[in-house]
Structures are given as structure tokens and as C-alpha cells.
C-alpha positions as CSV (number, residue, x, y, z in Angstrom):
1,M,16.6,-4.6,-42.0
2,D,19.3,-3.9,-39.4
3,M,19.3,-0.2,-38.5
4,V,22.3,1.6,-40.3
5,P,23.3,4.8,-38.8
6,T,21.1,7.5,-39.0
7,A,23.4,10.2,-40.7
8,E,24.4,7.4,-43.2
9,L,20.9,6.5,-44.1
10,V,19.7,10.2,-44.5
11,G,22.7,10.8,-46.8
12,Y,21.8,7.7,-49.0
13,L,18.2,8.6,-49.2
14,D,19.1,12.4,-50.1
15,N,21.5,11.2,-52.8
16,Q,18.5,9.0,-54.3
17,M,16.4,11.7,-54.3
18,S,18.8,14.0,-55.9
19,Y,19.2,11.3,-58.5
20,L,15.3,10.8,-59.3
21,R,14.8,14.8,-60.0
22,N,17.8,15.0,-62.1
23,T,16.6,11.9,-64.1
24,N,13.2,11.4,-64.3
25,D,11.4,15.1,-62.6
26,L,7.8,14.0,-62.5
27,S,6.9,17.0,-60.2
28,T,4.8,19.0,-63.0
29,S,3.0,16.4,-63.6
30,V,2.3,15.2,-60.2
31,G,1.6,19.0,-59.1
32,N,-1.0,19.2,-62.0
33,H,-2.8,16.2,-61.6
34,G,-1.8,14.0,-58.8
35,I,-0.6,10.7,-58.6
36,L,-2.5,8.8,-60.9
37,S,-0.8,5.2,-61.5
38,E,-0.6,3.1,-58.3
39,L,2.7,2.7,-56.6
40,L,4.0,-0.9,-55.4
41,L,4.9,-0.3,-51.8
42,V,6.3,-3.1,-49.1
43,P,6.5,-2.7,-45.4
44,L,10.2,-2.2,-44.2
45,V,10.9,-2.9,-40.6
46,F,13.9,-0.9,-38.9
47,N,15.1,-3.2,-36.4
48,S,15.6,-1.9,-32.8
49,G,18.9,-0.9,-31.5
50,Y,20.3,2.5,-32.1
51,A,23.6,1.4,-30.7
52,D,25.7,4.4,-32.6
53,P,26.2,7.4,-30.3
54,D,25.8,9.6,-33.2
55,D,22.1,8.3,-33.8
56,V,21.1,8.9,-30.3
57,D,22.7,12.3,-30.6
58,L,21.1,13.2,-33.9
59,L,17.6,12.2,-32.5
60,K,18.1,14.3,-29.6
61,D,19.2,17.2,-31.5
62,L,15.9,16.4,-33.5
63,E,13.8,16.3,-30.6
64,I,12.8,12.8,-31.2
65,A,12.4,10.5,-28.2
66,H,14.5,7.5,-28.3
67,D,12.9,4.2,-27.2
68,D,14.8,1.5,-29.0
69,G,11.6,0.4,-30.7
70,S,11.5,-1.3,-34.0
71,R,10.3,1.2,-36.9
72,T,8.1,-0.1,-39.7
73,V,7.6,2.3,-42.9
74,L,6.1,1.4,-46.3
75,T,8.7,1.8,-49.2
76,S,8.3,2.0,-52.4
77,V,10.0,-0.2,-54.7
78,D,7.9,1.1,-57.9
79,G,7.0,4.6,-58.3
80,N,9.8,6.4,-56.6
81,S,9.9,9.3,-59.2
82,R,6.1,10.0,-58.8
83,L,7.1,9.8,-55.2
84,A,9.9,12.4,-55.3
85,G,7.4,14.7,-57.3
86,A,4.8,14.6,-54.5
87,Y,7.6,15.4,-52.1
88,R,8.8,18.3,-53.8
89,H,5.4,19.8,-53.5
90,L,4.7,18.5,-50.0
91,R,8.4,20.1,-49.2
92,L,9.4,16.9,-47.8
93,D,12.6,15.0,-47.5
94,P,12.8,11.2,-47.0
95,S,14.7,11.9,-43.7
96,D,11.6,14.3,-42.5
97,V,9.6,11.3,-42.8
98,L,11.7,8.4,-41.4
99,T,13.4,10.6,-38.5
100,K,10.4,13.1,-37.4
101,L,6.9,12.1,-38.8
102,V,7.3,8.3,-38.2
103,N,7.9,8.8,-34.6
104,S,5.2,11.6,-33.9
105,P,1.6,10.7,-35.0
106,R,0.4,14.2,-33.7
107,T,3.2,15.9,-35.9
108,L,2.2,13.6,-38.7
109,R,-1.5,14.9,-38.2
110,Q,-1.0,18.2,-38.1
111,R,1.4,18.4,-41.3
112,I,-1.3,16.5,-43.2
113,G,-4.0,19.0,-41.6
114,T,-2.5,21.8,-43.1
115,Y,-2.6,20.8,-46.6
116,L,-6.0,19.5,-46.2
117,A,-6.9,23.2,-44.9
118,F,-5.9,24.6,-48.4
119,A,-9.0,23.1,-50.1
120,D,-11.0,25.4,-47.9
121,N,-9.4,28.1,-49.2
122,P,-11.1,29.8,-52.4
123,E,-8.0,31.7,-53.1
124,M,-5.8,28.7,-52.9
125,T,-2.5,29.2,-54.8
126,L,-1.0,27.1,-57.4
127,E,1.7,25.8,-55.1
128,E,-1.2,24.9,-52.4
129,A,-3.2,23.1,-55.0
130,A,0.2,21.2,-56.1
131,A,0.6,20.3,-52.4
132,L,-3.1,19.3,-52.1
133,R,-3.0,16.9,-55.3
134,S,0.3,15.5,-54.0
135,L,-1.3,13.9,-50.7
136,T,-2.5,11.1,-51.6
137,A,-1.8,8.5,-54.1
138,P,-3.1,5.1,-55.0
139,A,-0.8,1.9,-54.1
140,A,-0.5,-1.9,-54.5
141,I,1.0,-3.3,-50.9
142,V,2.5,-6.4,-50.7
143,V,1.2,-8.0,-47.7
144,G,2.9,-11.3,-48.0
145,F,5.0,-13.3,-50.2
146,R,5.2,-17.6,-50.9
147,A,7.5,-18.7,-53.6
148,D,6.5,-20.7,-56.6
149,T,10.0,-21.5,-57.2
150,P,12.8,-22.6,-54.5
151,H,15.3,-20.3,-53.2
152,I,13.3,-17.2,-54.3
153,N,13.1,-14.4,-51.8
154,L,10.7,-11.8,-51.7
155,V,13.7,-9.1,-53.2
156,E,14.3,-11.2,-56.1
157,A,10.2,-11.6,-56.4
158,V,10.2,-7.7,-56.6
159,Q,13.0,-7.3,-58.9
160,S,11.4,-9.7,-61.3
161,R,8.1,-7.6,-61.0
162,L,10.0,-4.5,-61.8
163,G,11.7,-6.2,-64.6
164,A,8.3,-6.5,-66.1
165,I,6.9,-3.3,-65.8
166,H,10.0,-1.7,-67.0
167,V,12.6,-3.9,-68.5
168,S,10.4,-6.3,-70.6
169,P,6.9,-4.8,-70.3
170,A,3.8,-6.1,-72.2
171,S,3.0,-4.9,-75.3
172,P,1.5,-1.6,-75.4
173,W,-1.8,-1.1,-76.7
174,S,-2.2,-0.3,-80.5
175,T,-3.0,3.1,-81.4
176,S,-6.5,1.7,-82.7
177,S,-7.1,0.2,-79.1
178,Q,-6.3,3.3,-77.1
179,L,-8.4,5.5,-79.7
180,D,-11.4,2.7,-78.8
181,M,-11.3,3.4,-75.3
182,L,-10.9,7.1,-75.6
183,L,-14.3,6.9,-78.0
184,N,-15.8,5.2,-75.1
185,A,-15.2,7.4,-72.5
186,T,-16.0,10.3,-74.9
187,L,-19.6,8.9,-75.5
188,D,-19.9,8.6,-71.7
189,A,-19.0,12.0,-70.9
190,R,-21.7,13.4,-73.7
191,Q,-24.5,11.3,-72.2
192,S,-26.4,14.5,-71.1
193,D,-26.2,15.8,-74.8
194,F,-27.6,12.5,-76.0
195,E,-30.7,13.1,-73.7
196,S,-30.9,16.6,-74.9
197,W,-30.7,15.6,-78.5
198,S,-33.4,12.8,-78.1
199,N,-35.7,15.5,-76.7
200,V,-35.2,17.6,-79.5
201,N,-36.2,14.9,-81.7
202,E,-39.2,14.4,-79.7
203,G,-38.0,11.0,-78.2
204,A,-37.9,9.5,-81.5
205,F,-34.8,7.4,-80.0
206,T,-33.5,7.4,-76.3
207,A,-30.1,8.6,-75.4
208,G,-29.3,5.0,-74.7
209,Q,-30.3,4.1,-78.1
210,Y,-28.2,6.9,-79.5
211,R,-25.2,6.2,-77.6
212,D,-25.2,2.7,-78.8
213,W,-25.8,3.7,-82.5
214,L,-22.9,6.0,-82.2
215,A,-20.7,3.6,-80.5
216,G,-21.6,0.9,-83.7
217,N,-23.2,-1.5,-81.2
218,L,-26.5,-1.5,-83.4
219,D,-26.6,-3.1,-86.8
220,A,-28.6,-1.7,-89.6
221,D,-31.7,-3.4,-88.5
222,Q,-31.8,-2.6,-85.0
223,A,-30.7,1.4,-86.2
224,T,-33.9,1.5,-88.3
225,E,-35.9,-0.1,-85.4
226,A,-34.6,2.4,-82.9
227,G,-35.5,5.4,-85.4
228,L,-31.9,6.0,-86.5
229,D,-30.5,6.1,-89.7
230,P,-29.1,2.7,-90.8
231,H,-26.3,3.7,-93.0
232,P,-22.6,3.5,-91.5
233,D,-21.8,7.1,-93.3
234,V,-24.4,8.8,-91.3
235,R,-23.2,7.1,-88.3
236,A,-19.8,8.4,-88.9
237,A,-20.8,11.7,-89.9
238,S,-22.5,12.2,-86.8
239,L,-19.6,11.1,-84.8
240,R,-17.5,13.9,-86.5
241,W,-20.3,16.5,-86.0
242,W,-20.2,15.6,-82.1
243,L,-16.5,15.9,-81.9
244,R,-15.9,18.9,-84.2
245,D,-15.4,21.3,-81.3
246,H,-13.7,21.3,-77.7
247,D,-15.8,19.8,-75.0
248,L,-14.8,20.2,-71.2
249,Q,-16.3,17.3,-70.2
250,V,-14.8,15.1,-72.9
251,A,-11.6,16.8,-72.0
252,K,-12.1,15.6,-68.6
253,A,-13.0,12.3,-69.3
254,I,-9.9,11.9,-71.8
255,R,-7.5,13.2,-68.8
256,R,-8.9,10.6,-66.8
257,L,-7.2,8.1,-69.0
258,D,-4.4,9.8,-70.5
259,V,-2.9,12.9,-68.6
260,V,-0.5,13.5,-71.5
261,R,-2.6,13.9,-74.4
262,S,-4.2,17.0,-75.3
263,M,-7.8,17.4,-76.4
264,D,-7.0,19.2,-79.9
265,A,-8.5,19.0,-83.3
266,S,-6.5,16.2,-84.3
267,V,-7.2,14.0,-81.5
268,R,-11.0,14.4,-81.8
269,T,-10.9,13.8,-85.3
270,N,-8.7,10.4,-84.7
271,I,-11.1,9.5,-81.9
272,A,-14.4,9.9,-84.5
273,A,-12.6,8.3,-87.5
274,E,-11.9,5.3,-84.9
275,G,-15.3,5.1,-84.4
276,A,-16.3,5.0,-88.0
277,L,-13.8,2.4,-88.7
278,R,-16.1,-0.2,-86.1
279,S,-18.6,-0.7,-88.8
280,F,-16.1,-2.7,-91.1
281,R,-13.3,-3.3,-88.6
282,S,-13.7,-7.2,-89.2
283,E,-12.6,-6.3,-93.0
284,L,-9.4,-5.0,-91.6
285,R,-6.9,-7.8,-91.2
286,T,-4.2,-6.2,-89.4
287,D,-3.8,-3.0,-87.0
288,S,-1.2,-1.5,-89.6
289,E,-4.5,-1.7,-92.2
290,A,-6.5,-0.1,-89.9
291,D,-4.1,2.7,-89.0
292,N,-3.7,3.6,-92.8
293,V,-7.5,3.7,-93.3
294,R,-7.7,5.9,-90.5
295,R,-5.2,8.0,-91.2
296,V,-6.5,8.6,-94.6
297,L,-9.9,9.5,-93.1
298,V,-8.4,11.9,-90.9
299,A,-6.4,13.8,-93.3
300,L,-9.8,13.6,-95.4
301,W,-11.7,15.0,-92.5
302,Q,-9.1,17.6,-91.5
303,I,-8.9,19.9,-94.8
304,D,-9.7,23.4,-94.7
305,D,-12.8,23.4,-96.5
306,L,-14.9,21.3,-93.8
307,K,-14.1,24.3,-91.3
308,G,-17.6,25.7,-91.0
309,D,-21.1,25.0,-90.1
310,W,-23.1,21.9,-91.3
311,E,-25.4,19.4,-89.6
312,V,-26.7,16.1,-90.0
313,D,-30.0,15.0,-88.7
314,D,-29.6,11.6,-87.3
315,D,-33.0,10.0,-87.6
316,E,-33.3,11.0,-91.5
317,G,-29.8,10.7,-92.5
318,L,-29.0,12.4,-95.9
319,G,-32.5,12.9,-96.7
320,S,-32.5,12.6,-100.5
321,L,-29.1,12.0,-101.9
322,K,-30.2,13.7,-105.3
323,K,-31.3,16.6,-103.3
324,L,-28.3,16.8,-101.3
325,M,-26.1,16.8,-104.4
326,T,-28.1,19.6,-106.2
327,D,-27.9,22.0,-102.9
328,A,-23.8,21.2,-103.0
329,T,-23.7,21.9,-106.8
330,G,-25.5,24.8,-106.2
331,E,-23.6,26.2,-103.4
332,V,-20.6,25.6,-105.4
333,A,-21.8,27.7,-108.4
334,L,-22.7,30.6,-106.3
335,L,-19.7,30.7,-103.8
336,G,-16.8,29.0,-105.5
337,R,-16.1,26.2,-102.5
338,P,-18.5,24.4,-100.6
339,G,-21.5,25.5,-98.1
340,D,-23.1,23.5,-95.2
341,R,-24.7,21.1,-97.5
342,G,-21.6,20.6,-99.7
343,R,-19.6,19.7,-96.2
344,L,-22.1,17.0,-95.3
345,L,-21.5,15.7,-98.6
346,M,-17.9,15.7,-98.3
347,V,-18.1,13.9,-94.9
348,V,-19.9,11.3,-95.9
349,A,-18.3,10.5,-99.2
350,F,-14.7,10.8,-97.5
351,Y,-15.8,7.9,-95.1
352,W,-16.3,5.8,-98.0
353,M,-13.2,7.0,-99.8
354,A,-11.3,6.0,-97.1
355,R,-13.3,2.5,-96.0
356,A,-12.8,1.3,-99.9
357,R,-9.2,2.5,-100.0
358,L,-9.9,4.6,-102.9
359,V,-7.1,6.9,-102.1
360,P,-3.8,6.7,-100.6
361,L,-2.4,8.8,-97.7
362,Q,1.3,9.3,-99.3
363,T,2.4,9.2,-102.9
364,R,4.8,6.6,-104.1
365,G,7.8,7.3,-105.9
366,G,7.9,7.9,-109.5
367,M,4.2,9.4,-109.5
368,K,4.2,12.8,-111.6
369,D,1.9,14.1,-109.3
370,R,3.1,14.4,-105.7
371,R,0.6,16.5,-104.3
372,K,-1.2,15.5,-100.7
373,V,-4.6,13.8,-101.1
374,G,-6.2,16.6,-99.1
375,D,-4.9,19.3,-101.5
376,V,-6.5,17.5,-104.6
377,V,-9.6,16.4,-102.8
378,T,-9.9,20.3,-101.9
379,L,-9.4,21.3,-105.6
380,M,-12.0,18.5,-106.4
381,C,-14.7,19.8,-104.0
382,R,-14.6,23.3,-105.2
383,T,-16.1,22.2,-108.8
384,E,-19.7,21.2,-109.6
385,H,-18.1,18.1,-111.0
386,G,-16.1,17.0,-108.1
387,M,-19.8,17.2,-105.9
388,R,-21.5,15.2,-108.4
389,Q,-18.3,12.5,-108.1
390,L,-18.7,12.4,-104.1
391,A,-22.4,11.9,-104.7
392,R,-21.9,9.0,-107.0
393,I,-19.0,7.5,-104.4
394,V,-21.8,7.5,-101.8
395,H,-24.5,6.1,-104.0
396,D,-22.2,3.2,-105.3
397,S,-20.8,2.5,-102.3
398,R,-24.1,1.9,-100.2
399,A,-25.4,-0.3,-103.2
400,E,-22.0,-2.2,-102.5
401,R,-20.5,-1.9,-105.8
402,T,-17.4,-0.1,-106.3
403,P,-17.5,3.4,-107.4
404,V,-17.5,4.6,-110.9
405,R,-16.3,7.8,-112.6
406,V,-18.7,10.4,-113.7
407,N,-18.2,13.4,-116.1
408,P,-19.2,17.0,-115.3
409,K,-22.5,16.2,-115.8
410,G,-22.6,13.4,-113.3
411,Q,-23.3,10.4,-115.9
412,P,-21.0,7.3,-115.7
413,I,-18.0,7.6,-117.8
414,L,-17.6,4.5,-120.2
415,G,-14.7,2.9,-121.7
416,P,-13.7,1.5,-125.1
417,D,-15.9,-1.6,-124.5
418,G,-18.8,0.1,-123.1
419,R,-18.1,-0.7,-119.5
420,E,-18.3,1.8,-116.5
421,L,-14.9,3.2,-115.6
422,L,-14.1,2.8,-111.9
423,F,-12.8,5.6,-109.6
424,T,-9.2,5.8,-109.2
425,D,-6.7,8.1,-107.4
426,E,-5.0,8.3,-110.6
427,W,-7.8,9.4,-112.4
428,M,-8.9,11.9,-109.9
429,R,-5.2,13.6,-109.8
430,D,-5.5,13.6,-113.8
431,T,-8.8,15.0,-113.6
432,W,-8.4,17.9,-111.0
433,S,-4.7,18.7,-112.3
434,S,-4.1,20.4,-115.7
435,G,-7.9,21.0,-116.1
436,Y,-8.8,22.4,-113.0
437,S,-5.4,23.5,-111.1
438,K,-4.5,25.6,-114.1
439,S,-7.4,27.6,-113.6
440,P,-8.0,27.8,-109.9
441,V,-11.0,29.4,-108.0
442,V,-10.6,32.9,-108.2
443,P,-11.4,34.8,-105.1
444,L,-14.4,36.7,-105.2
445,S,-14.7,40.4,-104.8
446,A,-16.2,41.5,-101.4
447,E,-19.1,43.1,-103.2
448,K,-19.8,39.8,-105.2
449,D,-19.2,37.6,-102.4
450,L,-21.9,39.7,-100.4
451,E,-24.2,39.4,-103.2
452,N,-24.0,35.3,-103.4
453,R,-24.6,35.2,-99.5
454,E,-27.5,37.5,-99.9
455,A,-29.0,34.9,-102.5
456,V,-28.2,32.1,-100.1
457,L,-30.1,33.6,-97.3
458,V,-33.2,34.6,-99.3
459,G,-33.1,30.8,-100.7
460,A,-32.6,29.6,-96.7
461,I,-35.6,31.8,-95.9
462,E,-37.7,30.4,-98.5
463,K,-37.0,27.1,-97.3
464,V,-38.4,28.2,-94.0
465,V,-41.3,29.2,-95.6
466,H,-41.7,25.7,-96.9
467,E,-40.8,23.8,-94.0
468,L,-43.5,26.1,-92.1
469,A,-46.3,25.0,-94.3
470,S,-45.2,21.3,-94.3
471,L,-46.6,21.6,-90.8
472,R,-50.1,21.1,-92.4
473,E,-49.1,17.8,-93.8
474,P,-49.7,15.4,-90.5
475,Q,-53.6,15.0,-90.5
476,A,-56.3,13.9,-88.1
477,G,-58.6,11.1,-89.0
478,D,-61.2,13.4,-90.3
479,G,-58.6,14.7,-92.5
480,T,-57.9,18.4,-90.6
481,P,-54.3,19.3,-90.3
482,L,-53.2,18.3,-86.8
483,V,-51.5,21.6,-86.3
484,D,-54.7,23.9,-86.7
485,T,-55.8,21.7,-83.1
486,S,-52.7,21.1,-81.2
487,G,-50.4,23.6,-82.6
488,I,-46.9,23.1,-82.1
489,Q,-44.7,22.5,-78.5
490,V,-44.2,25.7,-76.7
491,A,-40.8,25.5,-76.2
492,N,-40.2,25.1,-80.0
493,A,-42.3,28.0,-80.7
494,D,-41.0,30.2,-78.1
495,R,-37.3,29.2,-79.6
496,A,-38.5,29.8,-83.7
497,L,-40.0,33.4,-82.6
498,A,-36.8,34.7,-80.7
499,Q,-34.6,33.3,-83.8
500,L,-37.3,35.0,-86.3
501,K,-37.4,37.7,-84.3
502,E,-33.4,38.4,-84.2
503,I,-33.4,37.6,-88.2
504,A,-35.9,40.3,-88.7
505,E,-34.5,43.0,-86.6
506,T,-30.8,42.3,-88.4
507,V,-32.3,42.2,-91.7
508,T,-34.0,45.4,-90.9
509,E,-30.9,47.2,-89.9
510,Y,-29.3,45.8,-92.9
511,R,-32.1,47.3,-95.3
512,F,-31.7,50.6,-93.5
513,L,-27.7,51.0,-94.3
514,A,-28.8,49.8,-98.1
515,R,-31.2,52.7,-98.4
516,R,-28.7,55.1,-96.8
517,A,-26.3,54.1,-99.3
518,N,-28.0,54.2,-102.2
519,P,-31.3,56.1,-102.2
520,A,-32.0,55.7,-105.6
521,A,-33.0,52.2,-104.7
522,D,-36.2,53.1,-103.0
523,A,-37.2,54.5,-106.3
524,E,-36.7,51.3,-108.7
């Protein structure tokens, strides 16, 4: 372009900078993360001939040599708001670049060196860090142009490109597709954890196999061959377990893909739910249907009674479903709400409830019961009857049958024709409404709650004793227990001893407090 009077050009650029900062200020995002999306740049040549005397006087005032030569600069045709944000942190104006830095490579190098030096300062301020992040940017540079259509020039081509980006952009990815990509990033970020998990399981499966299993890349036969559970509900529960807490490496991986999205509990649950859907995505005909199923699963997986400890052994799955149900009903009978085994049963049963669309996320107009599905399910899971119903849902779903209703003893409910009645949302709401909601779980006294938890502790220790005895079951060829000759791994033994020591010290302290509070207990 022909050089316009410098004062006029600087004024124009300053006005544009003010407009960008007032209408689309990205300085905070750029300062926190740098420029992540590429700029679209084209070279702009200012023809020689600074004929305006005002220009020459201005250049002299700025102490810039006047040589009548052409000037070539890279100009942004897309990404100006990002560039304006970077300029703010670098304390630059367009006039600085055009009239000072372009004409003085030495000044430009000094300016860049000043910012690079910030990286060596262990006490770098927030402002200095923002400037350092703003120093570089990815970019696509137009280096040539050939028109496909006659009479189309570069300016018109650039305008067409901008229109495709901003005016009529390509369809954005669906929520499912976005979460799908975030899941892959999450699994990649936890690779070292999977390697540790493989070691804990004594190499029953490799870290790569475990990652593929969580990602839904292994079918049932491949999972079994790899030493992993073939059931999709166990894989879903494992995904939920790995994403139950905040992880710094996962958060960083997500930030690289989405600088806006915060890795909170809701996002983690959505990512886990999207991974669970991979087992049956082909059954879902539309993105809208997939969204509805995922939202139901997220709502169920986020109920308050799931906030607590629970675990799933990926190589053994749930173990015996009957044993899990017995443990879960025992916890409810003792505590009045689910314990760790009950939570595991809830996580896997909720997977099937969402997959089979047994419960809707929203109630419909005209329904008498307008409670949220989470509230109804919470009430159900605080009863022994409800835990038996969850176990039946898992049992029938695994057998590829529609789940049936059960009575408080866990037996199928029969209709007038003798056929088993199917589980429905309406029946669930009726069952856990008048009969249960009018008699809500009465909060336990602190004394009774402590007594119940003591019983759970004693039962857990008895289980540890049983597991210790089970180490003698693997036998050598001569029938001798293998553990009698090889022992157990030193690392596992040290870890168990440290935990047992801590348990012994804590229980001893509690015993002392109990004797001091009730001296008569020694005489009993």
C-alpha cells in the first residue's frame, strides 16, 4: 500500500486498538494462558516515499533514520483481539511497532530480551509472567495467492476466509464429541497412574491394556484376555472412580484443549459419563438422545450419598453380586444410608438405569410426583428394599433382560397373570413415596452412630483376618501353601505393617479413652 501520512496512520491504528479493547477485551485470557489459537497474518508492504514533511519531522522526533525505503510488516487479518491483549501486557502500541521497532532491529532485540529475562527471575511478578506469555503466538502466514475464480483478489479472499471463521462458521462439535476428546486427554494424562495401578495388580494387565479398557477400546473377550472385567458397568464405575477427585495433570491436559472450561466435579462426572456411553453409543440414534442419557447418568452419579469412599477392583469386578447386595443392605440396616459397598452398587446400577432409560431426567406435566430423580433415588438407596432392587437391575441388565420389580425381600413382583412386572419410574416413585417418604430416615444420635461405626470397624478387621488366611490357599505342586516358602512382596508387607501399626495405635488410644470415661467397663 502507498504510505499515508504517519500521524494519520498512527491515529487510525490507535482508534482501532481502543475499539478492540472496548468491545472484545481478551487481555485477561492472553495474560493467563498466552495466545493459543493461531493468528492469520499477511505481509503488508508500505511503498517508499515519505513525501509528507510532517512525516519526516515526526520520524526525526522519534529519532528514527529516514531512508525512503519500503517497509514490510506482518499484519493480522484474524486475531486482532488476541493481539490487542498481548500488546497491553507488552506495553506496546501499533505506532511503537511501525515507527520504532520495525526500523531498528537492535531496539527490537533489546525489547524482546527484556521480556525473556523475566523467565530467569524466581520472583517473577504476575505482570511479568503475563508479558512473557504474550511474547509469542502461533500463526498461519499467507505467502502467496492464486485465485480459483477470475477477478477475485487477495483482499476478497481474505474477507471470504474471515466470513467462514466468524460470520458463517462450521458447525461446532456436539457436546458428546467435545467430552469424547476431553476423555482421551484425561486418560493420556493419567498414564503414569495406570502404570502404578498395573504394578499394584502385580502385572495382571499392562498400563496400555488398562487405558484401552477404560477408553472402551476392548470388547468383552479382549478385556477377559487382558485380565480385566468384561462387564461394561465395571468399566463405567472405574471411569467414575478415576475422575472422582481433582487431578492437577488432568486439569493441565484439559486446559490445553479448553482454556475456559474449569475441571470441576461436574465436568469430571460428564467426562466419565461420556466414557461410559462408549459401550452402547451405537444404540443411540442421535446426539440429542446421547445427551439425554448422559445427563441422567450425571444426575445420578452426583447425588450426595455417593460422596464418600468406595472402590472397584478392575480385575475382579464386583466379585459376587449377591455378596455385594448383602454387604450393601447390611450397611443400610446399620447406618441408615449407604456405605462404601452400597455406593459401589449404586454406581453400577445407575449405569444400567441410564442406559436402559429406566428413569427420566425431568418429570412431565400432569405427573403428581414432581420430585427430582436424584431425590427419589436417594430415598430408595437408603432402604434395604432399594438396595435389593438395584442389585436386581444389575442382574437383569447383565443378562440382557429388562429389569423387573422386587419386593422388600428381593423377590420378583408378579402381576395378576403371574408374569413378573417390569421396573418403571412410576412404580419407583410410588414405592418410595408414601410408604417411605412419610417415614424419612431419622438421624442417628451421635452415640448410636459411633456404636454402629464401631461394629463396621470390627467387621472390617474380621475381613482382613479372613483375607490374611486366604493367602495360604495358593499351593505349590506338593500341596504346601506357596506363601509358606515365598512369603509376600516386601513392599506390600511393609505397607500392610505400617497401616496395621497405625490402626493398633489409634485403637489403643480409643480404648484408653473408653476406660477413663467408664472405669466400670474393666469389671464387666
